[in-house]
N, C-alpha and C positions, 0 to 999 in steps of 0.2 A: 543543225536540227536535232541530230541524234543526241547530242550532248545535252540540250534542253530536256529532251524526253527522258533522258538517264537522271538528270537532277530532280526533275518531278517525281519519277518513280522512287528515287532514294528518299525524298521528302514524303511521299506517301508512306512508304514503308515504315519510316521512322515515326510518322504520325500514327500509324496502326500501333506500333510497338507501346507507344505511350499511352494510347487509347486502351490497350490491352490491359496494362498496369492499373489504370484508372478503374477500368470495369471490374477487375479483380478486387480492387479495394472496396468498391461498391458491394460487390457480391459478398466479401468477407463481412462488411458492416451489417449487411442485411442478416446473415447468418448469427453474427455476433448478438444482435438485438433480440434474436429468437432464442438465445441460449445453446446455439447448436455450435459449440466450441470446436469440435474436430472438423466440420466443414469450414468454419470461419478460418482456422489455421491453415487449412489446406489452401484456401483463396488467397490468403496473405502471403504465404510461402511463394505462390505463384507471381503475385504482385512484387515481391522482393526483388526478383530477378531484373526488374527494369530500375535503371539508375533514377529516373525522375521520381518514381514512386517508391523507392527503397527506405527512405527515412520514415514514411508514414506507414508502411507495411511492417518494418521493424517495430514502430511504436504500438500498432495494433496487435501484433504478435505478443509484445511485452504485456499488453493489458489482457490478452486472452490467457496468457499463463498465469498472471497474477489473478484472474478470475478462478482459474483451476488451482489456486494455492501453490503453484510452482514457482516460488520467489527467485530461485538461483536462475533459471532460464528467462525469467521476467527482467530481471536486472540485466542480464546480458543483452537482451534485445533492446532495452531502453539505452544501454550504452551504444549498441550498434546503430541506433536510430540518430543518437546524438553525433556520432562521429561521421556519419554519412550526410549530414545536413551541411550545406554550402556555408561559408562564413559570411557573417554580415547581419543586418537587423531583420532579414526577412524571417519568415517562419517563427516569430516570436510567440505565438499561442502554441505551437508545437515544442518550441524549446521549453516554455513554461511545464506543458504537460508531461513532457520527459522527466524533468527535474522532480515534479510533484509525485508522479507515480512510482519513479525509481525510489524516492524516499519512502513512500508507502510500503514497498516492498522490503526495503531495509528495517523498517519499523517492525513489520510483522516477524523478521528474522531475529528480533531482539538486538539489532544493531543500531543503537539509539544515536550514537556519535554521527554515523554515516546519514541516518535519517535526518537529524538535526541540520547537517551540512546542505542536504538536498532540499529541505524546505527554505532554508536560507537563500540557495541559488534560485529557487522558485521566486522567492519574495523579490530578489533583485530584478526579475524580469516583470513581475506584476505586484507592486507593493500594496496593492489594494485587495489583494486575494486573502479573504478572511479564513478560509479553510487552511491555507498554508501557514497563517498566522497561528491558528489554533493547534495545528499539528506540530508546529515548530515548538511551541509552549510544552506540549504533551511529550515531545521527544526529549525536551531538556528536563523536564521532571522526571521521566523514566530514566533518564541517564543519571540524574543525581540519585534517585533511589537505587539503582543498580550499583553505583559505586559505594552508597551506604552499606548495602548488603554485603557487598565484597569486603569492605572494611569490618564489618561485624564478623563475618566468617573468618577472616585471615587474622584479625588482631583482638577480636573480642570487645572492640569499641566502637564508637560510631554513633549509632541511633541511641544506645543507652550509655549514658556518661555519668560518673560519680553518683550513682543512685538515682538520678533524675530520669523520669519516664517521658517519653514523647507523649504528645496529645493522643495519639491513636492507642497507645497502650492504656493511658488512664481511662479513655473511654470503654475499650475492652473490659478492663478490670471492673468498670462500674456495672456494665450490661451482664457480666458473668455473676457479680454479687447479687444483682436484681433478681436474675434468673434463678440462682440458687435459692434465695429466699422464697421466691414465688413457689417453687417446686416444693419446698420444705412445708410451706403452709398448706399445700393441697394434698400433701402426701398422706393417703388413705383416711382422709378425713370423713367421707361418708360411710366407711365401712365398720366404724365402731358401733353403731346402733342396728340392731337387729330389726329390719324393715319388713321381713316377710320372706316368702319363698322367692328365689331367684331363678326365672324361668328362661 
């Protein structure tokens, strides 16, 4: 009889612990939705101590840090969330969100290669996600531009080769010529004639 009571007591205590983590996640989400990031972070840190809610709490902490533009801590928390998830097909939505948001953090840091890899990983989990597709394309374009800029700065080649200008430079030259002509035609045109006193 005492053994049965002890087992029930242990189950109740462990159940309370799991509920405590869940309640703290809900509390953190409440604060997060209202832009109260300090309170949200405190609640998520409390929820992180429970094994069951740790992956979700770490993801939420990463999201909060991302909102606060603290990309380094955000990436760390997304990585902790990923490593604390049990293996298997469970938590597919959370796995997608971890990959996606970590890639966003890398993109904001100018780490386009890592961002592209993250968006690819997100698409492997959900190949219908349009945001991940668009962001992957943007990451690849940004990576290409960054490598072109690096090539131009280090070797003097790249975007401009053999006297040929890229489309963007041609447009810029055209706009600059048009603006110069426009300002020349307006330059002091009205002040040559004396129209009377200037009050």
